[in-house]
N, C-alpha and C positions, 0 to 999 in steps of 0.2 A: 809262150805265144809269139808267133812272128810278128815283127815289127811293121806297121804299117808305113811304108815309104811313100813319099811325094815327091814332085819335081823341088818342092821346097828344101827337104830335109834329106834328099838322097846324097847330095854331096858331103855333107858335115857326117851323116851316119854311115855310108860306105866307102866314098873315096878317101876320106879323110880318117877311117879308122886304120889304126896299126893292126890288122887282123885278117883274117880269112872273112869274106862274105860270101853268102847263097842268096841271089836276089831271084824270086818269081816274078816273072811278068803274066798277068792275068785278066779275066774280065769275067763279069757277074755272068753272062750270057753264054760262056764258054764251057761245054760239056767237060772235054778233057781237062781243063783247068779245075773242075771241082773235082775230077778223080785223083790230081795229084795234090790238092791242098793238103788233104789230112798227111800226107806223108812230110811236106814241107813242115806242118804243123809238130810231127812227131820229132822232126829232126831239130825243131826249134827247142823243143824240151830237152832233148838228148844233148844237145850241144851247148847248151845255154851258158854264158859266159865265156864260153871258149870261141865261139864264131858268131858273126853279125849273120842273121837270118832274116830276111824281110821280103815283102810282096808289094809290087807296083800294079795299080789296078790301070791298065792302059787308057781306059776310057777315061779317067780322071786326070791322068798324069801322061799326056802325050808327049812332052817336050823329053822327059828322059827316055819314054819309048822309042822317040825319033831320033836320039842321040846314040842310041845303040841299035838303030836298025832292026827294030823288032818288027817282023813282019808275019809271023805266026806264033800263035800262042795255045798252050803255055810254053815259055821259054825262060832256062833258068840259067843264069849267068854266074860266073865264080869270079870272085876279085881276089887278089893278094895285096896287101898294102896298097889298096886304091888303083891297082893296075887289073884289068880284065885279063884273065888267063885262061878261061874254058867257057864252053856254051853247051846246053842241051837243049834240044828243041822236042818237043813231045811228051808224051808219058811214057815213062820209064820207071822199072822197080826201084824200090828205096836203095837196093844194095848199089845201084848205080851211082845214085847221088852220093850216098854215103862213101863209096870208094873213091869217089872224086875228092870229095871233102878231106878225107883223110889222107890225101896224096899231098894236099897243098898245106895242111896242118903242119907236117912235119919239117 
């Protein structure tokens, strides 16, 4: 299951992680977010232990969303060794997210 990331645990869980991270910025009221949510959950199961996969509710965690300039949701950010390396805005097929993940794992 994807980790529930907050303003409090984001640095420790994502930025201080010595691995690749996929972070889904979403909100309860966002229809497209509900469409991509199951894809993020699938990836979290498939890449468990290899990649940090988490979700940030932008309504509950505005500091982290502001820090990364999140203006549209869903937005998925990719981090490698604590550095932002890629961004995907909007709903995309699982293959797009998986392709990006694989390119950063190697």
